[in-house]
Structure formats: structure tokens, C-alpha cells
N, C-alpha and C positions, 0 to 999 in steps of 0.2 A: 586530423585539428588537433591543434594546441592541447598540452595538457593542465589543468587546471590546478591548481594550490588547492589543496583540502586536508582537514583537519584525519587523523587514522580511523576513529570511529570507536564503538563498542566492539574489544577485544577478546574474544575467546579465551577461557582458560583451556589449553590442553591438555592439562590432566583431566580435569574434571570433562572433557568433551571425550577422550580416551575412556574414559568408564562410562560412559554410558553405552545401554543394552543396542543392538543396531536399529531396535523399533525407535531408537529415541535419537538418535543421530540427524537430526531436523537439519533441512536447508534453511540459512536465515541468509547475511546478504546485506541489510541496512549499513552504508556509512552515511557520514553526516557531511554538509557542505553548505555554501551558502546557496537561498534563491535567488534566482534572476529580480531584474527591476520587474518584469515584465507582472511579477506577482505582487498582489494586492490583500490588503485586508479585507476579512468579510464582513467589515462594518461597511466596506461600501456596498455589499449585499443586501445584508441585512438592517441597516442602520443601528440605533444606538443599543447596547447591551441591556439583557431586562435580569438586573441580578438576583439570583434565587430562584431563580429559573426552572420550574420539571415540570414535567408532564410525560409520555408515551410516544415512541413514532417508530416502527418499524418497519424497513424495508426489505425485509428477508423474502419476501414473494420475488423478489426481482430477482432471486438468485436460483439458475435449474438445478444446479449440482455443487456441491465443496470438491478443489479443485486439491492437488498435489503438487507441489512444485519437486519433490521428491529429494534428490540430494545436491541440487543445484543450488546457487545462492540466489538466485532470481527475485527473492521476496519483493522489491522496490517495482519490479515488473505485475508482479500477481497482485500484488496488494491493490497497485493502481489501476489493472485491466479491468480491474471488480470495481471501481469504485466508476470510471468510464463506461464500464458496461451501464451499468444502474443509470447514470445519468441518461446514455443515448436512448435507452428505455423511455426513459419520462419523456424527453423530451420528444421523440415521435411519437409515440402511442399514448400516452400519459397513462400508462399501465406496465403491467408489465409481459413482452414480448418478447421469446427467446427466435424470433426470425431476427430479431438484430445481430449481426454476426459482434461473436467475440473477439476484444481484443487479443492479439498475440501476448503473453505474457514473457516469451524469449523475444518478441521484438522488442519491446519497450527497454527490454533489459539489455540487448545489445545495443539497441542507441544511445541510450545514457553511457554504456562503454564506450563508444564509438567518440564520444564527446570530450573525451579527456585522455585519448590514449595520441602516444608519438606515433607520428607517421604510419609507416602501413606497419610496426610491430604488432604482434599477436596480443588477443586480448583473453585476457585469465580470467576466470570465473572464481572473482574474488569478491562479488556484491560491488552495490553500485549507489550513487548519489541522486537521490530526488531532486534535486536542484537542478542536476545534469540532464535528467529526464524531462523534465519542464522543459529546458532550453529545445533541446532537441524537440520535440513535438510542438512546440510553439513558432520557432525560428526555422527551423529546415524543412520540416515533414508533417506528414500528419499521422495518425494511428493503424501503424500494423494490424492486420487484422489474421487471428489462429487461420482461418482459413487460406491464407497467401504462404503462412510459415507458423507452420506444427510447432507444438510443444513436446521438447525432449526431455527423459529423468535426468540424462547425462552428460558433460562433453567431454567428448573423448579428449583425456590428457589434458581435460582441464582446460581446454583453449576453446573460445568462443569464434566459432566463425563471425566474418565480416554479413552484413546483410547486404541478400541479394539486391539487386539494381532494377529488378522487376517487382520486387517484393514492396519496395519505393512508390514506385510507380501509381500503385494498388494503393496507395496508402492514403489516398486522398479520399478516400468512402470515408473517413470519419478523422473529422478535423476537430484540435481543443481551439474553443472560442474565446475560455479564458481559463484563468488558473486563479485560486484566490487561497490565501492561510488564517489561519487562527494562529495571530501574532499575539496573544494575552497569556499570563501566567496565573500559576495557582488556582484559587477557586474563580476567578473572571474567565481561566481559559475553559473548567468545567460547564461554565455558565454559557460562554459560546458557543459550544460544542452540540450543549442540548438543543439551542437558537437552529445551529445549523443542520441538526435532523430533525427538528420540528416544522424548520423550511421545505425538507421533502430533499436535502441533500445529504449522500453520504460523503464521509470522507477516507483519507488513509492517515497513518500516522506512524511514528516510530517509537519503540520502545528498548530500552535493553531487555533479555531474557535471563530470567534464573529459574529455578528449577520449579516453579510452583505454577508460572507458565508452561515448561517446558513439557511438566509430568499433569498437566490437564486433564483429567477425564468424567468430569462431570460437572453440573451445571453451579456449583460451587464458586461465586465470584472470587478472581484472581487480582492478589493486589499486587504493588509495586516489587521489582526485582529485590532479593535480600543476599547475601554471601555472593557465593560465586557467579559471575556473569556469564553464559553461554553464547552471546554474540547480541547486534543487533538485528532489530525486525521489523519489518513493514506489516504493519495492519490495515486492514479496512473494517471501518467502523460503519455499521447499518442499523442501529435500534437503539433505544434507550429506554430503558422505565426504572420507577422511583420504589423502592421497598425499603420500608422504615425507616423513611428520611435518608437513604444513600441512594445516588442516580448510579445507575448499572447501563454500561454500555456492549451493547453487541457488536461481537468479534465475527467475523465471517473467514475463519481460520483459511492458511492454504498448506495447511499438511494430510491432507486427508479425511475421510469421516470418520476414522477410527480414534480421531485426536479430539479432546473436549467433549461436547456431547453431540455426535453425529456431525463434528467437524466446525461447529461453534464454539464460543468463549464467552461469558458475560465477564468483563472488568469492571472492578468497583471504581469509583471516581477518582481517587487515590493516584491509580496509574494514570490519569491523564493530568494530573495536577502536579505528578513528580516532575520536576527540574529536568530531568532526564531527557523526557517525552519531548521529540521536537517533530521537526515536517509534517506540520497539518495541513492536509491538501485537501482543497474543494475545485473539482474539476467542473469545465461545462464544457462535453464533448458534444459536438453538433454529428448526429448524423447525414450522412449525403449518401446513399448505399443506390446501387443500379441493380 
């Protein structure tokens, strides 16, 4: 397919990255770009915004285990696979049910890369653009499943292989019916994020990663990145609570259970209102399993 014109995204500091211990050389991989026209505002899902909205929502029961993208740059695939899986469980069963097959993180990553490649040129493990993932799974194919396309810890020589045709043929087992975005800014964006979760929808988003998020090892809420930026990272958001007037958002991480607290991170609301945060996606994934 033709190559899209995209912005370079959050660029990691190579000196800072080289100074990290091996445990902290995390895979990231978010690159920004436009969302396709098919993506509509969440206002069409939920109606008018309710300012100052607060409350508790917790979708963590829909998570069977915290996953690890290892040294790959597939965070866009990882975060959005998580959100799709939560949605598919809710639509099919109305409750957590891990019989619902998990979307393939590597498969979603590959589809996004294929949207921007030149002809048959090799695809490098360089991260991907959420808008191109949306374009791929809504226009061309369904959602590839992990049972058909397993995850890997690394790509040999940094080359991502093409998606096998037989995997694409099976991707119709899960279809994306709609994609919406939280398109507001500042405090309004936080209000819309709370409303999204209270309505029972998880969502993905992207942030620049600094040392506070990179080194998180407790339930202490993380704030916006300051100083050195290690890279751009896509996150899955599955809950919200209000503590001392601050709205805190629950991130199911993609760096394994030793990160954060058991693989989870609390984000202060300022992370969401930060102008650098982007690509807030709410998926409606419809299961059609055989």
C-alpha cells in the first residue's frame, strides 16, 4: 500500500536510553498521525459532556493477565488489543469471559505497518501509527487473533514479517463495528474520559514517557513526563477513581507484572489533560467466533 505522510512522533533520547538498565529498556513504539474519517467523536456515543464529572469505574476484571511486549515496538497493537478484548467480552457475554480469544498484538502491529509500507519493502520494528491501525481493521480486514498469529519477544534483525494470508482469512472472527475518539482538550478531555469509562468502555491513548512512568513501581499516581523523553507509548485505560478531588486513571500496562504495581499504573488526570497526550480511541469490537 502507499506510504502515508506522518509526523516523526516522540523521539527517544539515545543517551538516556543507553543509560537505562536492561530491565528498564522498555518497548514503546507510538508514532502520531491523522485519524481516518471513519473515526467519530465520542459525543456521538454518549451525548453532551457532563462537566466536572467524577465517579468510579473499574474494568480490571476483564483482564486475565498483564502482558509484556518485551523488546518489540508494538505498543499500539498491545494497547488496542487489550481495549478490543474488553469490548468483545462485554458485547458477547456482558461480563468477563476469557473464552473470548485475545486479539493478536503482533497481528495488529503488522497491519498498521502494512498500511504505510512501500510495495514489498521490508517492514522494520519502528513503532506504528494508531490511525493506520484503524484504517486497516475497518477498511480491509477484521481483527487477527493471537491463537492464529502468536506473539513474539523480538523480531530477528528488526524485520517484521508480512501477515500470512491464512491469518487474514480467519480475522473475520472479530470485526470492528465502530471507532470513536475523545477529541476534546484539557479538563474537558478528562471529563470525557471519565464519561467513557462510566459508560463501560475502555480506551487507548498515547503519552510521551519520562522517567516517572518508566520507573513506576508502586500505586503512587504518575504525572506528565518531564525532562528527558524516552519515547511515545500507547496505553490501555480501564478504570477511574477520585481521590482528594483528583481523578486517577487505571492503566493496564504492557511491560509485564514487575512494572508498576503488578503491571498496573495509576495516572493522574494531568496526564490526560497534557497537550502532548493523543490518539484517544474507543473501539466497538464485535465477536463472531466459531
